[in-house]
C-alpha positions in Angstrom: -3.8 -21.0 42.3 -5.5 -18.6 44.5 -9.1 -17.4 43.7 -9.7 -13.9 43.9 -11.0 -12.6 47.4 -14.2 -10.7 47.6 -12.2 -8.4 50.0 -14.7 -5.5 49.2 -17.1 -7.2 51.4 -14.7 -6.6 54.3 -16.7 -3.9 56.2 -17.3 -3.6 59.9 -20.4 -4.7 61.8 -21.1 -1.8 64.2 -23.4 -2.7 66.9 -26.2 -0.1 67.1 -28.0 -0.9 70.4 -31.5 -1.6 69.2 -30.7 -1.5 65.4 -32.4 -3.8 63.2 -30.6 -7.1 62.7 -30.6 -8.2 59.0 -28.2 -11.4 59.4 -27.4 -13.5 62.4 -25.1 -16.3 62.6 -24.7 -18.1 65.8 -24.9 -15.7 68.5 -23.3 -12.9 66.2 -25.7 -10.3 64.4 -25.2 -7.9 61.4 -27.2 -4.4 61.8 -29.1 -3.0 59.0 -26.6 -0.2 59.0 -23.7 -2.2 58.6 -25.2 -4.3 55.7 -26.5 -1.3 53.8 -23.1 0.5 54.2 -21.3 -2.7 52.7 -24.1 -3.3 50.0 -24.0 0.4 48.8 -20.3 0.5 48.7 -20.0 -2.5 46.5 -23.4 -3.0 44.8 -23.4 -3.4 41.0 -26.0 -1.9 38.6 -28.8 -4.2 38.4 -32.5 -3.9 37.2 -33.5 -6.5 39.7 -32.8 -4.9 43.1 -34.6 -7.8 45.0 -32.2 -10.4 43.6 -29.2 -8.2 43.9 -29.9 -7.7 47.8 -30.7 -11.2 48.3 -27.4 -12.3 46.5 -25.4 -9.8 48.3 -26.8 -11.0 51.6 -25.7 -14.6 51.1 -22.2 -13.2 50.1 -22.0 -11.0 53.2 -23.2 -14.0 55.5 -20.4 -16.2 53.8 -17.7 -13.4 54.6 -18.8 -13.0 57.9 -18.8 -16.9 58.5 -15.0 -16.6 57.2 -14.0 -14.0 59.5 -15.4 -15.5 62.4 -13.5 -18.6 61.5 -10.5 -16.5 61.5 -11.3 -15.3 64.9 -11.5 -18.9 66.2 -8.2 -19.8 64.9 -6.7 -16.6 66.8 -5.9 -15.1 63.5 -7.1 -11.5 64.5 -4.7 -11.5 67.5 -1.5 -12.7 65.3 1.4 -10.3 65.2 1.3 -10.0 61.3 -2.2 -8.7 61.7 -1.5 -6.3 64.3 1.6 -5.1 62.2 -0.4 -4.7 59.2 -3.2 -2.8 61.0 -0.6 -0.5 62.6 0.8 0.5 59.3 -2.3 1.0 57.7 -3.6 3.2 60.8 -0.6 5.4 60.5 -1.1 5.8 56.7 -4.9 7.2 57.0 -4.9 8.8 60.5 -3.5 12.0 59.0 -6.6 12.4 56.7 -8.7 12.7 59.9 -6.5 15.4 62.0 -6.8 18.6 59.7 -9.4 21.1 59.5 -11.2 20.5 56.2 -11.7 24.3 55.2 -8.0 25.2 56.2 -6.8 22.2 54.4 -8.7 22.8 51.3 -7.9 26.3 51.4 -3.9 25.3 51.5 -4.9 22.9 48.4 -6.4 25.6 46.6 -3.4 28.0 47.1 -1.0 25.3 46.3 -2.7 24.6 43.0 -2.9 28.4 42.3 0.7 28.7 42.6 1.4 25.5 40.7 0.1 27.4 37.5 2.9 29.8 37.6 6.7 29.6 37.8 8.5 32.8 39.3 12.2 33.8 39.1 13.6 35.7 42.0 16.6 36.8 43.6 17.4 36.1 47.1 19.1 38.4 49.5 20.0 37.5 53.3 22.0 39.0 56.2 23.0 36.4 58.8 22.2 37.4 62.3 24.5 35.2 64.6 23.3 33.8 68.0 24.5 35.7 71.0 24.7 39.0 69.4 24.5 42.2 71.6 21.4 44.2 71.3 23.4 47.1 69.6 25.0 44.6 66.9 21.5 43.0 66.4 19.9 46.7 65.5 22.8 47.6 63.2 22.4 44.4 61.4 18.7 45.3 61.2 19.5 48.7 59.9 21.6 47.4 57.4 19.2 45.0 55.9 16.4 47.7 56.2 18.6 50.3 54.4 19.3 48.1 51.6 16.0 46.9 51.2 14.7 50.4 50.7 17.4 51.1 48.2 16.6 47.9 46.2 12.9 49.1 45.9 14.0 52.3 44.4 17.1 51.2 42.3 17.2 47.5 40.9 20.9 48.0 40.4 21.5 49.0 44.3 24.9 47.9 45.2 24.7 44.9 47.6 26.6 45.4 50.9 29.3 43.1 51.6 27.6 41.7 54.5 24.6 40.8 52.5 24.4 37.5 50.7 23.2 37.2 47.1 21.5 34.1 45.3 19.8 33.9 42.1 17.1 31.3 42.7 16.0 30.9 39.1 12.5 30.0 38.8 10.7 28.5 41.6 7.3 26.9 41.9 4.8 26.0 45.0 7.1 23.6 47.6 10.2 24.9 46.2 10.8 27.2 49.2 9.7 27.2 52.7 6.2 28.3 53.0 7.2 31.8 54.4 9.6 32.5 51.6 7.1 31.2 48.8 4.4 33.1 50.1 6.7 36.2 50.0 7.5 35.6 46.5 4.2 34.7 45.2 2.8 37.9 46.8 5.5 40.2 45.2 4.7 41.7 41.7 7.5 41.3 39.0 10.2 44.2 39.2 9.2 44.6 42.9 10.8 43.8 46.4 9.3 41.8 49.4 9.2 43.0 52.9 11.8 42.3 55.5 11.8 38.5 56.5 13.2 37.4 59.8 14.2 33.9 60.6 16.1 32.4 63.7 19.5 32.9 61.7 18.8 35.7 59.3 17.0 38.6 57.6 15.7 37.9 54.2 14.5 40.0 51.2 13.4 38.6 47.8 13.0 40.4 44.5 10.7 39.1 41.8 12.5 39.2 38.4 10.0 37.1 35.8 7.3 35.1 36.0 6.1 32.3 33.3 3.1 29.6 33.0 4.1 26.5 34.9 6.8 24.8 32.7 6.0 21.3 33.5 8.3 18.3 34.1 11.0 17.0 32.2 12.9 13.5 31.7 16.4 13.9 30.5 19.7 11.9 30.5 22.9 13.8 30.7 26.6 13.4 30.2 28.7 15.2 32.7 32.4 16.1 32.6 33.3 17.6 36.1 35.7 19.9 37.4 36.6 20.6 41.0 35.3 23.4 43.0 36.7 26.9 42.3 38.4 25.3 39.1 41.5 27.0 37.5 41.1 27.7 33.9 43.0 24.7 32.8 40.5 22.3 34.5 37.8 24.0 32.8 39.6 23.8 29.7 40.0 20.2 29.7 36.4 19.4 30.7 35.3 21.6 27.9 37.7 19.8 25.5 36.2 16.5 26.4 32.8 17.6 26.4 33.2 19.0 22.6 35.1 15.8 21.8 32.0 13.7 22.8 29.4 16.0 21.3 31.4 15.4 18.0 31.0 11.5 18.5 27.1 12.1 19.0 26.8 14.1 15.9 28.5 11.3 14.1 25.6 8.6 15.4 27.1 7.2 18.4 24.7 6.1 20.8 23.9 8.6 23.8 23.3 5.8 26.3 26.6 4.0 25.4 28.5 7.2 25.9 27.1 7.7 29.3 28.1 4.4 30.3 31.5 4.9 29.0 32.7 8.4 29.5 30.2 10.2 31.7 31.5 11.4 35.2 27.9 11.6 36.7 28.3 8.6 39.5 24.7 8.1 39.9 23.3 8.1 36.3 26.1 6.7 33.8 25.2 2.8 34.4 21.5 4.0 33.6 22.4 5.5 30.4 22.6 8.9 32.0 19.0 9.2 32.9 17.8 11.5 35.5 14.7 11.1 37.4 11.8 13.2 36.2 12.1 16.7 37.5 10.3 20.0 37.7 10.9 23.6 38.1 13.4 24.6 40.9 14.8 21.2 41.2 18.2 22.0 39.6 20.4 24.9 39.0 19.0 27.4 36.9 21.6 27.4 34.3 21.1 23.7 34.0 17.1 24.0 33.7 17.7 26.9 31.2 19.5 24.7 28.8 16.7 22.1 29.3 14.1 24.4 28.3 15.8 24.8 24.8 15.2 21.5 24.0 11.7 21.6 22.2 11.1 18.0 21.3 11.9 14.4 22.5 15.3 13.1 21.3 17.0 16.7 21.1 20.4 17.1 22.3 21.8 20.3 23.6 25.5 21.5 22.8 27.9 21.2 25.8 27.2 23.9 28.4 28.8 24.8 31.9 27.2 25.0 35.3 29.4 24.9 38.7 29.3 21.2 38.5 31.3 21.0 35.2 30.1 20.6 31.5 27.0 18.8 30.7 25.5 17.4 27.3 21.5 16.7 28.0 19.3 14.9 26.0 15.6 15.3 26.3 13.8 12.0 26.6 10.2 13.2 27.7 8.1 16.0 28.8 5.0 16.4 30.8 3.0 19.6 31.1 1.6 20.9 34.3 -2.1 20.1 34.4 -4.2 23.2 34.3 -7.3 21.8 35.5 -7.9 21.6 39.7 -9.9 18.4 39.1 -6.7 16.6 37.6 -6.3 13.4 39.7 -2.7 13.2 39.4 -2.1 16.8 40.4 -4.3 16.6 43.1 -2.5 13.4 44.7 0.9 15.1 44.1 0.0 18.1 45.7 -1.7 16.8 48.6 1.5 14.3 49.1 3.7 17.3 49.3 1.2 19.4 51.5 1.0 16.5 54.2 4.9 16.6 54.4 5.2 20.4 54.3 5.1 22.5 57.4 2.5 24.6 56.2 0.0 21.8 57.2 0.3 23.0 60.9 -2.0 25.7 60.2 -4.8 23.3 59.4 -3.7 21.0 62.2 -3.5 24.0 65.0 -7.0 25.1 63.8 -8.5 21.6 63.9 -6.9 21.1 67.5 -8.8 24.0 68.7 -12.2 22.7 67.4 -11.8 19.4 69.0 -10.8 20.5 72.3 -14.2 20.0 73.8 -14.8 16.6 71.9 -11.6 15.1 73.5 -12.5 16.2 77.0 -9.4 18.5 77.2 -9.3 20.4 80.8 -6.7 22.5 81.9 -5.3 22.2 85.4 -6.5 25.4 87.1 -3.9 25.2 89.7 -0.8 25.3 87.2 0.8 28.6 86.8 2.1 29.1 83.3 4.9 31.4 84.6 6.3 28.2 86.2 5.9 26.2 83.1 8.1 28.8 81.4 10.7 28.9 84.4 11.1 25.4 84.6 11.3 25.0 80.8 14.3 27.4 81.2 16.0 25.4 83.8 16.0 22.1 81.7 17.5 24.1 78.7 20.1 25.3 80.8 21.1 22.0 81.8 20.0 19.7 78.7 22.0 16.7 79.7 20.6 16.2 83.2 17.6 14.3 84.4 15.8 17.6 85.6 12.8 16.7 83.6 12.0 14.1 86.4 12.9 16.2 89.5 11.1 19.6 89.1 8.3 20.5 91.2 5.9 20.3 88.2 7.4 16.9 86.9 4.6 14.8 88.2 1.7 17.2 88.5 -1.3 16.9 86.2 -0.9 19.8 83.4 -4.1 19.1 81.6 -6.4 16.0 81.1 -8.5 14.1 78.7 -11.5 12.1 78.8 -9.2 9.2 79.3 -5.9 10.1 80.3 -3.6 12.9 81.8 -0.4 14.7 80.5 2.2 15.7 83.4 4.9 18.2 83.6 7.6 15.8 82.6 6.0 15.6 79.2 5.9 19.3 78.6 9.9 19.4 79.9 10.8 16.7 77.6 9.0 18.3 74.8 10.5 21.7 74.9 14.1 20.0 75.3 13.7 17.9 72.4 11.9 20.7 70.2 14.8 23.2 70.9 17.6 20.5 70.2 15.9 19.7 66.8 17.4 22.5 64.4 15.1 21.0 61.5 12.1 22.3 63.6 13.2 25.0 66.3 12.9 28.3 64.3 13.6 30.7 67.3 10.4 30.5 68.9 9.4 31.6 72.3 8.7 29.3 75.2 5.0 30.5 74.9 4.8 29.7 71.1 6.5 26.3 72.1 3.8 25.7 74.9 1.1 26.3 72.5 2.4 23.9 70.1 2.8 21.2 73.1 -1.0 21.9 73.6 -2.0 21.2 70.0 0.2 18.4 69.7 -1.2 16.8 72.8 -4.4 17.2 71.8 -3.9 15.8 68.5 -2.0 13.0 69.7 -4.9 12.1 72.0 -7.5 12.5 69.1 -5.2 10.1 66.9 -5.0 7.4 69.5 -8.8 7.3 70.0 -10.1 7.9 66.7 -12.4 5.2 66.6 -14.4 7.0 69.4 -14.8 10.2 67.0 -15.0 9.0 63.6 -17.3 6.2 62.5 -15.9 6.5 59.0 -12.2 5.8 60.4 -13.6 2.9 62.5 -15.1 1.3 59.4 -12.0 1.6 57.5 -10.0 0.2 60.1 -12.1 -2.8 60.5 -12.5 -3.1 56.9 -8.8 -3.4 56.5 -8.6 -5.9 59.5 -11.2 -8.2 58.4 -10.0 -8.1 54.6 -6.5 -9.2 56.1 -8.2 -11.9 58.5 -10.1 -13.1 55.2 -7.0 -13.4 53.1 -5.1 -15.6 56.1 -8.0 -17.9 56.7 -8.6 -18.5 52.9 -5.0 -19.2 52.6 -5.2 -21.5 55.5 -8.6 -23.4 55.1 -8.9 -23.3 51.1 -5.7 -22.3 49.0 -3.1 -24.1 50.6 -5.3 -27.2 51.6 -6.3 -27.5 47.9 -3.0 -27.1 46.2 -1.2 -29.3 48.1 -3.7 -32.1 48.2 -2.6 -34.1 45.6 -4.7 -37.2 46.3 -7.7 -34.9 46.5 -6.8 -33.3 43.3 -6.5 -36.3 41.3 -10.1 -37.7 42.8 -11.4 -34.6 41.7 -9.9 -35.0 38.2 -11.1 -38.7 37.9 -14.6 -37.5 38.8 -14.7 -34.6 36.3 -12.6 -35.7 33.6 -14.9 -34.4 30.8 -14.4 -30.6 32.1 -11.0 -30.9 31.0 -10.6 -31.4 27.2 -8.4 -29.4 24.8 -10.0 -26.9 22.6 -8.5 -26.6 19.3 -4.9 -26.2 20.3 -1.3 -26.4 19.1 2.3 -27.2 20.1 4.3 -23.8 19.9 7.3 -21.9 20.5 6.5 -18.7 21.9 9.3 -16.1 21.7 9.8 -12.6 23.0 12.9 -10.6 21.9 14.0 -6.9 22.8 13.5 -5.5 19.5 11.5 -6.2 16.2 14.9 -6.4 14.4 16.1 -9.2 16.8 12.9 -11.0 16.7 13.4 -11.3 12.6 17.1 -12.2 13.1 15.7 -14.9 15.4 13.1 -16.2 13.0 15.9 -16.4 10.2 17.9 -18.3 12.6 15.4 -20.5 13.7 14.4 -21.4 9.9 18.0 -22.0 9.3 18.0 -24.9 12.0 19.4 -23.1 15.1 18.1 -24.5 18.6 15.8 -21.8 20.3 17.5 -22.7 23.5 21.0 -22.1 21.9 19.5 -18.8 20.6 18.7 -17.9 24.3 22.0 -18.6 25.7 23.8 -16.8 23.0 21.7 -13.6 23.8 20.6 -13.6 27.5 18.0 -11.0 28.2 17.6 -10.2 24.5 15.9 -13.5 23.3 13.4 -15.3 25.6 11.1 -18.4 24.8 9.1 -21.1 26.1 7.8 -24.5 24.5 4.2 -25.5 25.5 0.8 -26.7 24.2 -1.7 -23.8 24.1 -5.4 -23.3 22.9 -5.5 -21.3 19.7 -8.1 -19.1 21.1 -5.7 -17.9 23.5 -3.4 -16.7 20.8 -3.7 -13.4 18.8 -4.7 -14.6 15.3 -4.4 -18.1 16.3 -6.8 -19.1 13.7 -4.4 -18.3 11.3 -2.1 -21.0 12.5 -0.6 -23.4 10.2 1.8 -26.3 11.0 5.4 -25.5 11.0 4.6 -21.8 10.4 5.6 -18.6 12.1 3.2 -15.7 13.1 3.9 -12.3 12.2 6.2 -10.3 14.6 4.1 -8.1 17.1 5.5 -5.0 18.7 4.6 -4.8 22.2 4.0 -1.5 24.1 7.4 -1.5 25.8 9.2 -1.8 22.6 9.8 -5.5 22.6 8.7 -8.0 20.0 7.0 -11.4 20.0 6.2 -14.2 17.7 4.9 -17.7 17.6 6.2 -20.6 15.8 3.5 -23.3 15.2 4.6 -27.0 15.0 1.8 -29.5 15.4 -2.0 -28.4 15.3 -4.6 -30.4 17.3 -8.2 -30.8 16.7 -10.8 -29.8 19.8 -11.8 -32.5 22.2 -8.8 -34.4 23.1 -8.4 -35.2 26.9 -6.1 -33.1 29.0 -3.6 -35.3 31.2 -3.7 -34.7 35.0 -0.7 -32.5 34.7 -1.8 -30.4 31.8 -5.0 -29.5 33.4 -3.7 -29.1 37.0 -3.9 -25.5 37.2 -7.6 -25.6 36.1 -8.3 -28.4 38.5 -6.8 -26.8 41.3 -9.0 -23.8 40.7 -12.2 -25.8 40.7 -11.1 -28.1 43.7 -10.7 -25.0 45.6 -14.2 -24.1 45.0 -15.2 -27.4 46.3 -13.0 -27.2 49.4 -14.5 -23.8 50.1 -18.1 -24.9 49.6 -17.7 -27.8 52.1 -15.9 -25.6 54.5 -18.9 -22.9 54.3 -21.3 -25.6 55.2 -19.4 -26.8 58.2 -19.4 -23.1 59.4 -23.0 -22.9 58.7 -23.6 -25.8 61.0 -21.4 -24.4 63.6 -23.0 -20.9 63.2 -26.5 -21.2 61.8 -27.4 -18.3 59.5 -30.7 -16.5 59.7 -31.5 -13.8 57.1 -34.4 -11.6 58.2 -37.0 -11.4 55.4 -38.7 -8.6 56.9 -35.4 -6.4 57.1 -34.5 -7.5 53.6 -38.0 -6.1 52.3 -37.2 -2.8 53.8 -33.9 -2.6 52.2 -35.3 -3.4 49.0 -38.2 -1.1 48.9 -35.5 1.8 50.4 -37.1 2.0 53.7 
């Protein structure tokens, strides 16, 4: 059994030159600043500040001794610690590479948009690569003329070359940021301006808006027909759906039908349940039918989409939070924002702000026109190794405080950027160069974050020392105590009086899938059936264990009677539990070694840890500076 680690103590000791020392252990020192940071982060409310500070100083000294012991064992350089630290660093570093004002602005915008769903039509005119200037102009004139006509007439004829799509309702993060902004900035009944992307022209027409609809949890039965189905295929799917709908109306279980007849290969084994979803996730025809289900348990009539006929059952509904301080919504929006391309706005602004801080300096001898020319050469021959052979390949383009970036890096960047269809949207070489500069600045900053952000350095060291503490406790305390049978038995024999039973009982504890099954199980036990036999007959639905337990650990244990059953208790997950009491025992009976082993192990761990700390204090004598403690206590 492992004792809970006071991992919150794992906080970095930052050396501060002439900073006051509050704790020393051997040749190591803890500054007043580092101690205060740890204390203020982890302190509990206490009327006696003097006592609280002194107790924490002892705890913190013990923590630092254990971390030092981990270093002595080389735990700090282990592959596992390095991997864990690398993963943690990746998780948190993005929080330090955004312009806070720009990020907050995007978060506020995302929240505002999350409160409203907008229904829109999308018109697009593809613009193929390699078109002549004349043909490109014709495309532009076609879409521009249609857009002007659409503004005057909602029923304007859509040209054959223009594609139409009813998007249904969308919400924040449903569409690419440029499209989303166009939709949210257009009033109901009006048409957006022209939007150009790498491969097409786009226009959006806003049809309707509504308050955010929230999220749904549903199960479905699906009866498919092939793409471009004929009338017979549709009729067969509808006939099957109508037949199954009739079974539902006659009381047949929805989940059972999903497992037996639904053709949705992803959900039929799970009773037809879909992951929770919100506006814009699925086909508008599907969402529209889900919205008609007003309460949990409601089942739709069969309806058709392009996939087939559906029958949907509402399982749950979560409204969209209307408060900007709602933690769950803020967490969701932040996660989506960090993964969305719009975050580039905040990152680009931040990169400009930290240029001087990272020591960025452009090589004045580099001619930008050459950079563009050589980049074109690489793109003409993307499979070659030109990135290593051109005149700028080995020349320094710009430098930072601790390293330089050469031309090869730039040529590799633009080649990879243009080859990635997910990121390249027809940007010019000049735009890509600016991306390269910003990316290089941010990359350098992230690799050297400890130099620029004390908060980041604290977090990294806190995480590392917390992991080191866990590993050294496992090695020096938990494993030793848990496997030292002779030591455990000796501790038991020295402390037998600690391990007495309270008022207790020999019991059978049963847990069943439902309260009805629990009641059936009680009846069968009363009839003489073996509990093991009942478990084997209904695996998963009936589970049990026979043991001795103190009555204080049981709900209503004081009501226990020999050879009796407790009431059935329904648990939060819908399962049901009960207890069968056999013999009752008065308090004071001696626990055997095996009966007390878990308790003994926990106590023995404390003894092992105490002796270990005593040895560490001999190796690294601890001195706590009373004068500095007094300053902390008095708030100076």
